[in-house]
Legacy VTK file of the C-alpha trace (Angstrom):
# vtk DataFile Version 3.0
C-alpha trace
ASCII
DATASET POLYDATA
POINTS 100 float
0.000 0.000 0.000
1.443 3.415 -0.947
1.323 6.515 1.201
-1.125 9.277 0.370
0.745 12.592 0.436
-0.954 15.962 0.003
0.405 19.504 0.326
-1.927 21.510 2.544
0.067 24.751 2.795
3.045 26.495 1.184
4.703 29.452 2.913
7.336 31.642 1.253
10.231 32.019 3.720
12.764 33.839 1.531
12.559 35.444 -1.904
15.920 35.733 -3.628
17.252 36.854 -6.956
17.754 33.313 -8.260
15.953 31.060 -5.766
12.885 31.211 -3.542
12.733 29.160 -0.352
9.412 27.728 0.826
8.221 25.534 3.668
5.458 23.137 2.709
3.111 21.530 5.218
2.390 18.022 3.984
-0.346 15.689 5.140
0.614 12.015 5.194
-2.174 9.414 5.010
-4.621 11.965 6.410
-3.435 11.369 9.969
-0.281 13.441 10.490
1.558 16.406 9.037
5.206 17.133 8.339
7.077 20.211 7.156
9.238 19.874 4.044
11.590 22.446 2.574
11.182 23.392 -1.075
13.563 25.494 -3.153
12.350 26.918 -6.452
15.092 27.889 -8.902
14.195 30.464 -11.548
16.039 28.627 -14.321
19.519 28.407 -15.768
21.267 27.308 -18.907
24.761 26.365 -20.037
26.669 26.110 -23.278
29.680 23.985 -24.181
31.800 26.024 -26.595
34.136 23.795 -28.620
36.913 25.184 -30.817
37.597 23.890 -34.318
40.434 21.749 -32.970
38.181 20.139 -30.331
39.135 22.130 -27.228
36.376 22.934 -24.759
36.456 26.542 -23.586
35.972 27.113 -19.863
35.468 30.232 -17.774
37.061 31.053 -14.429
34.257 31.773 -11.949
34.334 32.609 -8.234
31.994 30.383 -6.208
31.054 31.753 -2.807
29.969 28.379 -1.407
33.437 26.954 -2.177
35.269 30.184 -1.286
37.468 29.821 -4.358
37.575 30.102 -8.134
36.570 27.166 -10.337
36.824 26.328 -14.027
33.458 25.594 -15.560
31.469 25.788 -18.764
29.728 29.146 -19.349
26.395 29.118 -17.524
24.015 31.397 -15.739
20.532 32.195 -14.582
17.826 33.004 -17.087
15.926 36.256 -16.661
12.182 36.329 -17.103
12.500 38.182 -20.413
15.642 36.471 -21.739
15.297 34.115 -24.672
17.646 31.139 -24.475
19.047 31.825 -27.944
20.053 35.359 -26.990
21.542 34.127 -23.707
23.709 31.563 -25.535
24.972 34.241 -27.918
26.012 36.454 -24.988
27.854 33.566 -23.303
29.752 32.662 -26.467
30.746 36.302 -26.941
32.126 36.327 -23.371
34.474 33.370 -24.050
35.561 34.473 -27.538
38.324 36.554 -26.003
40.002 33.458 -24.561
43.800 33.209 -24.620
44.026 29.870 -26.485
LINES 1 101
100 0 1 2 3 4 5 6 7 8 9 10 11 12 13 14 15 16 17 18 19 20 21 22 23 24 25 26 27 28 29 30 31 32 33 34 35 36 37 38 39 40 41 42 43 44 45 46 47 48 49 50 51 52 53 54 55 56 57 58 59 60 61 62 63 64 65 66 67 68 69 70 71 72 73 74 75 76 77 78 79 80 81 82 83 84 85 86 87 88 89 90 91 92 93 94 95 96 97 98 99
């Protein structure tokens, strides 16, 4: 027999630029409730730029959670009015000035 799970309430705890943090009150089998955390991400995309000779271009990016720089493929959050095609073009332009 599977559990019956139903969300009975969602409360916004923090509204951020990229993520929103909610706490959901969930009813399990109609006889008890639990609180679950829910994080809603506003969307992101990445591109993998490859040169004619097969090299993958990376960007150096500071990551606060790691407290250091990392090498990664160009990526970022999508704005509400940003079309993915335009976003990809901007990311490729950013890495075109690479130092081969």
